[in-house]
N, C-alpha and C positions, 0 to 999 in steps of 0.2 A: 192525604189524611195523615196527620202525625199522631201515633199513639203515645201514651204515657209509659215510661219505662221505670219499674220498680224492681229494684235489686235487692234480694232478700237479705244479703249480708249487710246492706246499709240500714236496715230497720232494727231498731233496739228491741231485743226479746223481753217480754214481760213474763214473771213467773206464775205459774197457776197458784191458786189459794191453797190447793191440797198438796203442793210440793211434788206433783207427779211428772212435771215438764214445764215447757215454756212455749209462749207463742209469739209470732210476728205477725201483726195486722197489715196485710198488703194493700187491701182497698176496702172502702166502705162507701155505700151510696145511701143517702146524700152525704157528701163530705162535709157536714156542718155537725154542729153539737146536738142536732135532733136525732131521735132514735133510728138507727140504720134499718134499711129495708133489704140490703144486700151486704154481705161481709166475706171477703176472701182473707184466708189466714194460712200460715205455714207454721205447723206445731212440731215440737220435738217431744215425743214421749219417753220418759226416762224410766218409768216404774209402772207396774200394773195398777189398775185402778178403775174407777167409774167415770164414765164421761158426765160433763155437766148437762143439765137439762135446759133447753131452749124451746119453751112453749109456743105453739103455732109457728114453727120454723121448719122449712124444708132443708134438709142438710145432706150434702154430697161430701164424701169421703174417699181419699185415695192415698195409698202408701206411696211415697215418693222415694225414700231410701231407708236401708235397713232390711233385716229378715221378714218384717211384717208384724201382723197382729191377729188374735183371734178375739172376735167381738161377740159377746154372749147377750142375746136380746132375750125378753121374756119367753118367748116361744120358738127361737132359733138360734143358730150359731154360724158365723161366717168366718173363715179365714182367709186373710187378705195379704197379698205380697206386692211388689211394684209392677207386676205384670197383670194383676187382677183389674177387671173393669171398676170404675167408680161405683161406690155403693150409696144409694140414696135411702135415707130414713127419716122419720118423724123426730124431729129435735126433742120433743117433749117426752119421748120414750128412749132415753139414751141407754147404750149397752155398757156392759162391764167389759174393759180392755185388758187382754192378756198379751204381753210381748212374747214373740215366738223365740227370739234369740237375741236379747240385748236392745237397746234404744232404737228407735225408729223415727222416720220424719214423714209427716202426712201433711197433705193439702186439703183444705175445708173450704167449701162454698156454702154459705148459709143465706137463705131467702126468706124474707118475711114481707107479705103483702106484695107479692108478685110471683114470677115464675122463673126457674133458672135451670141449668144443665151442665154436665161435665162430661167430656168425651175424651177418652185416650187417642193420641195421635202418634203416627209413626213417620219415619223420614219420607217427606214428599207426599203425603197423603192429603189429598184436597179435602176442605171442609167448608160447608155452607150454613148459613144461619139467617133467620129472619128477625131475631131478637134485636131490641133496642141498644144494647150494649153488649160487647163480647171482648175476649181476650185469650191469651195464650200463657200458661205457666210452663216455662222451657226447662225440661229436665237436663238437656244437653245444650251445649253452645251451638249456634247456628244462625240462620237468616229466616225471617218471617217474609212471605210473599204475598201481595194483593194482586191477584191474577199472576201474570208472569214477572212481575216486577218485585225485586227484593227491596224491602223498606229499610232495614238497618240490621247491624249485627247485634245478636242476643247473646248474653253470657248464661250459663247454666244457672238454674234456680232464680230466674227473672220472670216477673210477670209483665207481659206487654198487654195494654188495656186501651181499647177503643171506646169512648163515651157515645160515639155514633157508630154504628156498624158499617164498615167499609164494603165496597163492592165485592162479590164472591167471585171465583172461590178464593179463600185463604189457604196457605200451606206453609209448613215449616220444613226447611231443609237443614239438617244437621251437618256439622263439620266432619264428625268422626262417627259414621253409622255403626250401630251396634244392635244387639237383640233386645235391649230394653227400649221401653217407650221413649219417643222423642219429647213428649210433653202432654199436655191436657188442654183442650179448648174448654172455655168456660162462657156462658152466655147469661144475660139476665135481661128481664123486662119487668118494670115495676108496675104496680097495679094502675097507675095514672097513664103509663105509656102504651098500654094495650090498644 
């Protein structure tokens, strides 16, 4: 089973309307002009500001690089760095974002009319899913494995996406282990795939 390989540096960034940063859309489903049910993007946050509202969207957010952010919700505040677990929140109630110490890069999974998840992974940590689609965003360079078989070398900041979930378990082996996360597993099942 051959995955799609999407390298972030090959995707042209699009500036935010409020001038606070830019976004690279890595994947959307369906991949047509119709409204998306799932969207994966990599954003560079350059200034403090309010997140955009996405009504009826489940949103997952994780810091990929930089010192991190403070997200202020109506009744809560979260401080996130690249070692924090992914945060899930309702897209229709977006937080105010304050940079901790300079620009930061974050990964977003947004799901409308379906279910999704995002999980931090570390070097050689096995992961299983029953979702219809899944993938890995690699924070480091390495190899993705299906069972015991390495599939392909992966560069850092690359999305590996399976439109049909491969046999479990999946794991990611980094070339140069560190104390930082190896990447993040993402999964998605549309309303019609349940």
